[in-house]
N, C-alpha and C positions, 0 to 999 in steps of 0.2 A: 504494500499500499505506499502511497505517496504521503508525506507529511504537507501537512497545511499550518502553514507559520504566522504567528505573532508578528508585528512591524519588529517589536524588538528582538526577536529571535533572528528576524533577517539580519537586522543591522550587526548584532552579535558574529554574524557566519561572514557577512562585508567583512567586519575588523579583523577577525580571525584572520581571512585570506590575506589579507593586505600587511597585517602583522607579521606573517610567514613570510613575505616576500615575495609569494609568487605569484601577486599582480596589482597594480595600483589604482586606487581608487578613480584617476582619471581613465584608465584603463578598462575597468569596469564599466564608467558612465557611457564611454564611445562603444561599448558591446551594447548597451541596455538603449542608447537612440539607434545604433544599425538596426536590431533585434526589432524595436517599432518599427520601423522602414521597413524592413522584411516581411512584417507580418500584416501590413497594409497592403503591399502588392501582392501579398499570398489570399488576402480575403477579397480585395478588389483589383483583377488584373487591368479593368479599364481603366486603370489611372495609372498604367504603364506609359503611355505616350508621355511628353512632354508638353509642357503649356497649362497644365492646372495651377491653380490657388491653392493656398494653407495661410491658416492665421492659426499662430503657435501661442498658446496662451501658459507662460514659465512663472513662476512662483518662486517664494524667496529661500527654498531649499535648493535639496540635491536632485530632486523630483522636474523643478527650474531647470536644472543643468542637462537632465537629459531633454529635455525639451528644446535646449539649444543644439546639442548633437543631431537631433532628429530634423530640425530647421536647416541646419547646414547640410545634411545629407539627402533631406528633397532637394534644397536648391543645387546640389550637384545632379538630380535628376533633370533640370531643366524646370522645375516649378518656380513659380513665382510665390517667397513667402514674406509674410508679416509677423514680428514677435512682437508679443505686447507683455512686459513685465510687472508685476505683482510686486511692489519694495525697492529697495534700494540697491542697486550693482554692487557698491562698495561694503554692502553688509553681506553680501554672497557668501558661503562657504567658501575655501579655496578654489575646489574642483568645479563648481559652478562659477563660480567667476571666471577662471581660464575658460570655460566654453562661450562663457557671454563673450571675453573677449576676441575669440575665435570669430563667435560670430558677427560681431559688431563691425569687425574687416569686412566682411564681405554683404551685410546687408543691415536694413532698420529693426532697432531697436526702441518701441513707444513704449509707453505709459498704459497700464490694462484701464480701461474704463468699462463704463457699463455699453459702448459699443464695440468693444475688440474681436467681438465672435459674429461681426458682421453687420449691414445695415440692412434695408427694404434694398435699396440700390446698387448697395455692393455686399454680395455675398461669398463668401469664400467655397469652393470645392470641399474643403476639410478643415474640420476645427479640429486641434491638438489639445488636449486638456494636461497640462502639467505642470499646474497649481500648485496642489497640496497631495505629497505621498503618503507613505504608512503611516509616517508621524504626527498624523493631525489629532488632537487631543480636543481643541476646544470650537465653540459653535463659528462658522464662517458668516462673517457679515460685509457689509458694503457694497462695493464693486464685485468681486468675487463671486458674491451670493446672488447679484442680478445677472452676472453671466452665465454663472452654471447652471441656473435657475432656467433660464433661456433656450439652454439649448436643446429640448425637447421640444419646443416651438421650430426653431429654425429648421432642426430634423424634421419634422411633421411638415410643416407649411412650404417652406426651399428645398426639400429634398439634400440638405447639408449632410454628410457623413461626419460624424466626430468618434474619436479615438482618446481610451484616457491611459495616461502611464501607469502601472502598476494597478492602480486602483481609482474609482471616478473619485474626484475631488468633494469635499463634504462628507464623504462615507468615514468611518472609523474603521481601520483597519483589524481592529480585532474583536468588534463584535457586528458589523455591517449596519450598524443605526446611524441615523441621517446625523448630522453636524451640522445645522442650520441648514440646511438645503437636500435635497437628493437627487441630485442629476441622474440625467437616464442617457446612456451614449450606445454606439453600434457596435466598437470592439473596444475592449479591453485586452490589454499586454502586459501580463505578468512575468516578473522575472523568478528563477531558479524552482520556483513554484508558487501556485495558490496560495492566497493569504485567507486566512480564515473568512473574512467577510464576504468572499466571493461565495460560499457555502452556506452564508448564514441571513437569517432577516429576508428579505426579499432581494436576495445579489441577482439571481437572473432578472429581474425588472431594472436594474438600474445600468448592470454591467455588460449587458446585452450579449456577447459572445467572449467568454475568457480564451486568450489564447497565453500560453506557457513558454516562455524562450529561454536557452539554456545561456549563460553568460559565464560559465567554467568555474563554478562553484561547485563543491562536494555536496553531495547527498546525504543525511544519515541513513542510518540502518535502522527497522524494524525495532530491532533489540536494544537500540540507544537510549539508552535513559537523560540524555543530556536537554535539559532545557524543559522537560515535562510535553513533548511533543505531542498534538492530534492527529491523526492519520485519516486519510480520504478510504473510507469502505470502498471495494474495486470487487467485480465478480469474484466467486470463489473455484478454488481449483477444482478440475474435477475430481481429481483422486479423495478430494474430501467429502462429497457426496457419496462417491460409490459404494455400492454395497461388496462383500467378496463374492467370489465365487460359490465360495463352499461356506456353509455355514445355515441354519435356519433360524426361524424369527425372534427367539428369546435373544439371541446373538445382536439384535438390534435393538433391545429396549424395550421396555413395557410402559407408556404414559398413560395416569390418570388422570383426567378431567372431572373436576364435579360441576353438575348443574344444578340448576335450580329448580323451583317447584313446578307445578302444571302452569302451562301457558310463558314459561317463560327458561323454557330448555334449548331453544333453535340457538342462541349464542355458545354454548358450551358445544353443542353438535358441529357447529361451525369452526370451532377449535378443534373438536376430534379430526375434523376432517382433515384439516390441515395438517396435524400431530401424525397421522395416516399415509396422508399423499408424500410429507417428506421424508418418509422412510422408516418410521419407529416400526418396529414388529409386530406388537399390537396397542391397540388402544380402548383403554374404557373410561366409559362415561360411570360416573358415580353419583347417584340418582336418586332421589328422596323417593320414597315407595308408592305416593298419591301419584308421579310423574311417569312410573315406569310403562303401564301404557302407551303414552303419548310417545315417550321414546322409540319403543321398540316398533312404534309403528313408522319412522323414519329412518332407522338404522341397517344395516344387513354387516358388511365386515368391522364394523363398530361391535365390541360389545359393551353391556351394561350389566351394574350390581347394584343393589339397593345400599343406600347411606342413611340414615336416619338422622343420623348425630354425630358428635366427637367421639363418642366411644365406639361406633362401627367404625368410624373412619382408622381409627388406631388399632381394632382391630384385624381391620384388613391390610394395614401396611405393615402389619408384621412379615406379611411375604415382598421379601426384598429386590423379587423381580420387579416389582412398579417401581422403576427406577428415577423415575421424573412425574412431577404434579401440577398440577396448572388448575388454580383456582379464581372464580371472579366473573367470569363473561356472564351474564343472566342469573348469578345465585341469589342475590338478595343482601340486604343487612342488618338482619336483626340479629337477636345474640346467638341464635343457634348458628346462623352462616357463622358469626364470630367465633365461635366455639370450634368450626371446622378449621378458620385457620390458624387459631392458636394450638390445635393439637398437630395440624400438618408440621409446621414451621420447626418446632426442637428435634425431629427426627432426620434432619441435616438432610434430606433429599433435594435435588435439583428442585427448584421451585417457582413457579412463573407466577406472578400474582397481578392480576389485573381486574379494569373496571370497579367492580362492588369490593372487591377484596381490599382494595384500597380506600375507598370512599368512604367505608363500614367505620376506618379511625380517623375520620378528618378532624373529629373534635380534640381525639387524642392522639397525633402522629406518633409522639415517643414510644406510646405502648408497641407498636408496630415494627418501630426501628429496633427495640429491646428485644424482638422477637427473630428479626433478619438475620443470614449469616451469609457467609460469602457465596453460596449456591444459589440463594435469592435475587431473580429476576425483576424489578418493580415495570410495569410500562405503562404510568400517564402519559396522557395528552396535556395540553396546557392549563385546562381547567382544573385537574386531579393532582396537577402539578401544583397550583399554586393551593390547593386544599391540604396538601402535604405539608409543603413547605413553603407555607405564606412570606415568611421574612427573603427570600430567597427571589420568589415572585415579581415581590416589589422592588426586591433592586433591578431586576430586569426591566421591567415599565419605568424607573426612575429615569429622568432628564441626566446625561452626561456632566459631571463637575469637576474641570481640573485634572481630566486624566483619560485613559481608555474605557471605553464604556463596560458596563457588567454585559457580559454575554451569556449567551446558551449555554456556550460548553463553562463558563465559569458557575453558573448555575448547578449546569448536572453533575459537573465535580465534586459541589460542596455536597449534592443531594448524597452523590454515591457515597463520600465520607461519612455525611451523618448516619445514612443508615444503614452502612455497613453490608453494601451490597452493588449490585449492579444496575443500575436505572439508563433503560432507555425513553429518553424522552421525547416523545411522538413529534410529528410534523413535517412539511417538505424538506427541511432540514431536521433529520434524526438526529440527535447527539446520545451516543452512548458514552457510558462512563463505568469504573469500577472501583471501589475505594482504594486501590491500590494506586490512583492519580491515570492510570492508563486511558484513553480517550480516543474514541473516532466519531466520525460524523459519515452517515449516509444521506447523500443529498440527490430527492427526486426534485430536481431544476433542471435546467437548460435545455438541454434534448433528451433528457428524462425526467421531463416535469409528467406527473401520473394524476390529475385532478381528479380523474374519477373514480380514486381510493378514499374519497370524502364521501363515504355510502356506508349508511347501517351495519354492522356487523364487521367490517374492516377489519379493525382493530382486534375483532376476537379471534378471526383467522392467522391474524401475526402472531397472536398470544400462542397458539396452537402449532404454527410452524416451530416458533423458538421450543414450546414444552418438546418437539417430536425430533429436534436436533439434539437438545440436552439429553433424552433418551439412549438416543445413538452415541452419545458420549464427549461430544461438544461440552468446552467450559462455558460457561456464561458467555464471556465477552464474544468469543468466535461464534454461539447461537446466536445472539442476537444480531453480531452484524451479517451475517449469512441469510438469516432470517430477514432482516430489512432489506437486504438486495433482491433476496429470492420475491418478494411479497410484490415489491415497485415491477422487477421485472413482469411477472405475472400479469400484473393491469396493462402495463404496454404492450404486451403478445397479445392481449383480448383487447385492447381500445376502448372507444366509447361506449359508454351505455352498461359497464360493468357495474355488476351486483355483488356482492359477499360469497356468495355460490360458485362466481366463476374465476374465482381466483384462483381457489386451488386445483380446477380441472385445466389450468395453462401449466401445471408446473411438470407434466411429463414433455412437453414443446420445448418448454427452459431447458429443462436436465438432458434433452438431447442437444440441443445448441452449444452446452458446455462439453458437449463429449460423451457424457455417459451413455 
C-alpha cells in the first residue's frame, strides 16, 4: 500500500534528502515544476502546440517557487505566461527567490490581485494555482480568497483549465478541510505521494483528478514505523483470499451472526450472506426463538440456532469452532440484547460490533470500551461515531484554529486507542485504525466513487464481510481493509440501482477479476 502523508511528513522527507546531500532544494523545486508541466501535457494533449496562454499564481513560500519553475518551463514551450505573486519577493524562501529571479529575467511578475485569474475580456487558457501548499494552516483572506473562489466560475463559464500544485490552495493538507475557501480545479499534481487531504472530506470535489509525480525521494516500507504513516488501501492480493486446494469447510472458519427478533431479521441475514460469500466455511445465525420461522423461510446454506438470552449464547460458544462473531445488525437495544454483547466480548473471539451493538451503549460508551479487546472491530458511521465519541466528533466539526485542522484520521486513531480495538469509521473516505496506531484509508472517491452504496443494509453487508474474513483467519486491520475494498468494488461492478442484496452477488465476479 502507498503511504499518504501529512504536510509535516512530506517536509521531513524532503529535509532528510537535502541533509543527506543526495539532492538540493533547488533540484527538488526544478523537478516539481517540470513534473507539473509534464502532467499538464499528459492530461491535455491539445496544449502541446505553442501559442497558448497561462496565468501562474504564486504564493509566498516554496509552492510559489514551484510556480516560477512552471512558468519558465511553459514559456520554453512557446506559451505566453504571466506570473502573479502574492507577497513580497524579498521575503521568499531562498530557493523560491532564486526561481523568482530566474523568471523575472524572462517575463513579467506582477502583484496578485482579484483579477489575476483573468477577466471577461482576457481569459488565459490555463491557470496554475501555486499560491499555498501543504503548510497552510490559517484561513485564506483578501485577494487570494477571491481569486481562488472564482476559479470554479472561470472553469464553468469560460472553459479555463485550472491546475493546483500539490494541493488546491485553501485546503488543509492534513484534514481536507476548507480554510476560508474551497477552490475547485481540474487537475491536482502531487509530488512523491498523495497527501491525506487528497483522500479525506470532499477531496474529489475540489481536487479534480489527482496525479502523483515522482521527484526522486525514497518511499517508506509498510513495516516502517516512522512518523505514524497512514496507508492507502489497495486491491487485495489473490493469495490472501484464495482457498486451499485441499481442505474442508471447518478450515475456513465458522461465523456466528446474531439476529434481532420477529420483523428485524433482515439485517442479520444480509450480514450472514456477506460472511458466507466471502468464504467463511460455515455461517450460523443466532436467532431468538420467536423469529426462527421467519428466518427459516429465507435461508438455505446459512444455518440457524436458537439464542434466547446471554446464557444461551455463552453455552453455545463453548464450541470453539465458532471462531468469529457479529452482533448488531437489527439486533435491538434492550437489556436482553445488551446482555448478549456483554456475554460475547469476554470470550475473546474476533467480534464485529455494528449498528445496535454500538448504539445501545451511547449513554455510557465507557462501559463498551471496558469490554472491547484487540480482536474487536467497531464499524460506526458518522452519527454512531458521534454518540460513542462525542468529544472527538466535536473536534472534527470545529473550525481550525492556529494549526492543522483535526482530521478524520486523528479522530479514528484516538477512538481506536480509547476503545482498545480496531475502528472502521465509515464514509466515502473510510478510515481504519488499530489501537497500536496503525491507520489506513479506503477511498471510494474519484474513479472509485460508489454513491449507490448509500442504501439500506449496505453497512450490514460490510459487517458480514468483515466477519467472514475474521472467521477465515485474517486479523482485524486486514479484514477491515479487505472488506472495505471488496464492498466498494462490488458496488462498482453492479453500478446504478444497487440495493444491499446485490452487493454480495457481485463477489464471484470481483474474485475472478482478482485472479481467483
